[in-house]
N, C-alpha and C positions, 0 to 999 in steps of 0.2 A: 504493500500500500504506500510505502514511502516514496517510491518513484512516481506513483500516480499523483500524490499530493504535491511533489515537486513540480510536475508538469502543470497541474492546476494552478499553482502559485504563479508560474510563468505566464499562463493564460490570463489570469486575473491582472497581472502587471501590464500586459499588452492591452487589455480592455481599459484599464485605468488611464493609459496614455491616450486613448481615443475618446474619453468622456468629454463632453462639452458642458461647462458650467456657465450658464447665462440666465439672465432674468427672463422668466416666462410671463408672469403675471396671471394669477389665478382667474382674474376676470376674463381672460381670453379663452378659458376652457368652456366651450359650449357643451361638451360631453366629457364626463369623467368616468374612467373605468377603475374598478377595484378587483384585485385578484387574491385569492387565498386558497390554501390546500388543506384538506383534512385527511386523516389516514384511518383505514380499517385494515389492520394487519399490514401486509405489504402493498395493499392497493391505495393509491392516492386518488382523491377526488378533488379536482381543481374546478373552481367556479370563478368565472370572470363576469362581473356585473357592470353594465353600462347605464349611466343615468344622464339624460340630456336636459334635465330641468323639469321635464314633464312626466316621463315614464321610465321604467326600468326594463332592461332586456338582459338576458343572461345566457351564457354557454356553460355546459358542464362536460368535463372530460374525466373519464376514469381510466386508470391504467396501473400496471405494476411499477412500483418504484423500488429499484434495487440498490441505489447508492445509499450508504448509511448516513445518518445525521452526524455531521462533524462541524462544530462551530467554525464559521468563516468560509465554509464550502456549501452553504445551503443552495446555491445556484445549481449545483450538480444534481441535487435531489429534486428540486422543484421547478427549475426553469423550463425543462422540456415539456412538462405537463401544463405549466402556466402559459407558455407560448401557444400551445395547441388550443387552450381554452380562449385565448384572445383572438384567434383567427375569425375573421368575418365581422369583428366589432370595430367600429370607427371611433377612436378615442383621441381626444385632444390632449388628455393628461391621464397617465396610468399610475395608479397607486398600488403598492403591494405590501403584504405583510412580510417585512424584512427590511434590511438596511440598504442605503445607497452608498455614499462615500464615507459614512461613519463606520468604516470597516478597516481592518488592519492593512489591506492593500488597496484601499479606496475603490473596492470593486465588489460591493454587495449585490444581492440579487436584483435590486432596482437599477443598479448601474449596468449590470450585464444585460438585462433585458432591454434597457433603454438604448444602449450602444448597438445591440444586435438589430433592433427594430428602427433605429434612428428616431426614437420617440422621446417625448417629454415624460419623464418618470420621476417618482419620488418614493422613498421607502418610509414606512411607518412600522416601527418595531416595538415589541413589548418589553424588550430587555436591551441593555447596553452591551455592545460587543467589544468596544475599545474606547480609550480616552478617559478624560475626566469631565465631570459636570461643573462648570464654572458660572456663577451668577454675575451678570453685568447688566445694570440698568433694568432690573426686574425680570430679565430673561435668563433662563438656564441654557447655556450653550454646551454642546459636546465639543471638547477641545482635544486635538491630537497633535502632539509636537508643536504646540503654540498656534495651531490653525483651527478656526471654528469650522466644524464639518457637520454640525447638526444642532437640533434644538430639542430639549426635553420639556414636555408639558404634561403635567399629571403623571401618569405611569407610562407614557408613550415617548418614543424617540423618533423624530422626523429628520430625514436627511435627503439632500438632492440625490437623484439617481443620474439622470442625463438631461441636458437641455432645460434644467431648472437651477435655482441657486438657493443660497441660505435665506434670502428674503422670502422666497416662495415657501420654504420650509417653515419659517416663522409665521407667515400669513396663514398657512394651513393649520399650524398648531393652535393658532388663536381661534380657529373655528371649532375646535374640539375634534374628537375622533371622527374621521370621515364616515358618513352614513353609508356610502357605497361599499366601504370595506366591512362595515358592520353587517350589511346584507349578504355580502360574499361569504363572510365567516359563518353566519347563521345558516345559509343554504348548504354550505359544504358540510357542516356538522349534522344537519338534518338528513342529508343524502347518505351519510356513512352509516346511519342506523338501519 
């Protein structure tokens, strides 16, 4: 497994070199997609939910997931099934349960999917993977090697994936946990029963 992880680290470093950090502006998102995966044994149930301001649409993909959960390598476990679930959905912004650049190699699942799809993405995670939380001006930032790479709000960590920036992460965090991710999480858990 060591040679596989070494290869995956190199792949993540390459993806991190291709990430675009730029301001998107959440007001420009006419449609927002949220993606989450639930598990039933070795089967993954990926749900991608699209909300356009009026109605919800979703795709469900089920499949065997045989890469183990290893912190920092979630993309290998979940990105293939998430990408399949996103097919056919037109998304101005994609949010996923996982990290963006608040990652040891600045290449969390939101970054990987964003670079692969050349899409605006952001990660919303339930736990911190790397860095320190530093408060500044009433905002809790995730800081790695002196660089702000995310925002902590409540129990969630928001970080840019691709074609978004720290201000977008801050703006999203101020809106509370995204409803589109809540719906994706709920659906995936219901479908695994």
